[in-house]
Wavefront OBJ file of the C-alpha trace (Angstrom):
o trace
v 0.000 0.000 0.000
v 1.405 3.357 -1.022
v 1.615 6.442 1.174
v -1.269 8.059 -0.740
v -3.447 5.004 -0.069
v -2.586 5.218 3.616
v -3.530 8.906 3.749
v -6.877 8.230 2.082
v -7.496 5.331 4.478
v -6.660 7.510 7.499
v -9.048 10.226 6.301
v -11.810 7.656 5.840
v -11.116 6.243 9.308
v -11.397 9.726 10.833
v -14.700 10.311 9.058
v -16.006 6.930 10.216
v -14.905 7.632 13.796
v -16.672 10.997 13.735
v -19.806 9.346 12.293
v -19.813 6.743 15.069
v -19.386 9.435 17.729
v -22.193 11.486 16.187
v -24.513 8.466 16.153
v -23.787 7.751 19.794
v -24.359 11.367 20.803
v -27.935 11.563 19.542
v -29.955 14.657 18.815
v -29.363 16.868 15.798
v -25.794 15.683 15.381
v -26.979 12.072 15.015
v -28.662 13.060 11.753
v -25.184 13.649 10.302
v -23.969 10.160 11.194
v -25.365 8.280 8.208
v -24.186 10.771 5.537
v -20.748 10.868 7.169
v -20.550 7.077 7.110
v -21.480 7.163 3.416
v -18.767 9.767 2.841
v -16.225 7.567 4.603
v -17.126 4.670 2.315
v -16.819 6.960 -0.711
v -13.426 8.281 0.410
v -12.169 4.695 0.699
v -13.016 4.229 -2.991
v -10.747 7.166 -3.875
v -7.517 5.312 -3.138
v -5.117 5.928 -6.011
v -4.315 2.224 -6.334
v -8.026 1.355 -6.634
v -8.570 4.099 -9.177
v -5.621 2.812 -11.191
v -6.947 -0.762 -10.998
v -10.447 0.306 -12.081
v -8.953 2.257 -14.966
v -7.076 -0.827 -16.134
v -10.185 -2.971 -15.674
v -8.658 -5.104 -12.899
v -11.044 -4.035 -10.121
v -14.847 -3.938 -10.029
v -16.407 -0.566 -10.755
v -18.810 -0.696 -7.809
v -16.171 -0.717 -5.084
v -16.046 -2.583 -1.820
v -18.703 -2.449 0.900
v -18.251 0.086 3.673
v -16.074 -0.965 6.603
v -18.173 0.515 9.383
v -21.898 0.666 9.807
v -23.323 3.424 11.937
v -25.955 2.321 14.411
v -27.228 4.850 16.914
v -27.220 3.569 20.474
v -30.094 5.862 21.403
v -33.438 4.259 20.419
v -35.071 7.667 20.088
v -32.466 8.639 17.492
v -33.531 5.672 15.324
v -37.149 6.813 15.234
v -38.197 8.805 12.224
v -41.342 10.818 12.054
v -43.907 9.222 9.799
v -45.451 12.552 8.854
v -44.238 15.082 6.358
v -41.294 17.364 6.864
v -43.336 19.635 9.110
v -43.137 23.367 8.852
v -45.662 25.822 7.494
v -48.009 25.144 4.629
v -46.270 26.080 1.358
v -49.381 27.896 0.109
v -49.324 30.124 3.186
v -45.656 30.896 2.587
v -46.299 31.739 -1.085
v -49.277 33.919 -0.121
v -47.236 35.778 2.476
v -44.422 36.332 -0.035
v -46.954 37.654 -2.556
v -48.405 40.106 -0.022
v -44.938 41.274 1.064
v -44.012 41.806 -2.603
v -47.094 43.931 -3.192
v -46.386 46.016 -0.089
v -42.780 46.595 -1.189
v -43.950 47.597 -4.674
v -46.477 50.051 -3.201
v -43.813 51.608 -0.963
v -41.423 52.025 -3.887
v -44.178 53.557 -5.996
v -45.208 55.907 -3.174
v -41.611 57.075 -2.664
v -41.324 57.662 -6.414
v -44.102 60.249 -6.243
v -42.280 62.098 -3.462
v -39.349 62.922 -5.746
v -40.570 63.282 -9.348
v -37.960 63.653 -12.126
v -39.801 66.475 -13.983
l 1 2 3 4 5 6 7 8 9 10 11 12 13 14 15 16 17 18 19 20 21 22 23 24 25 26 27 28 29 30 31 32 33 34 35 36 37 38 39 40 41 42 43 44 45 46 47 48 49 50 51 52 53 54 55 56 57 58 59 60 61 62 63 64 65 66 67 68 69 70 71 72 73 74 75 76 77 78 79 80 81 82 83 84 85 86 87 88 89 90 91 92 93 94 95 96 97 98 99 100 101 102 103 104 105 106 107 108 109 110 111 112 113 114 115 116 117 118
């Protein structure tokens, strides 16, 4: 294994370690655990020797499975809400934006009459 491969492996290990710590911590940070674990698996596929082997056709194109699987230790962190994403109704948001746009246009028009260019 070359030095570049070792550096890529170390970076992937650090990402995996951080993902495992985030999963164990719970809360908002636990939501980052799964994407970080996916990133660690992706970084492992970026080893120069693997890229060279795939280019020559000696290695499979799909890559190897990830080394570490993130499993949150907190059962509440595993639960996902079954409902939508929450938040306000998009029609209310669009209506409010429309009203704010009209008010801004009226204010600009009103200020234009205060200083005519005649």
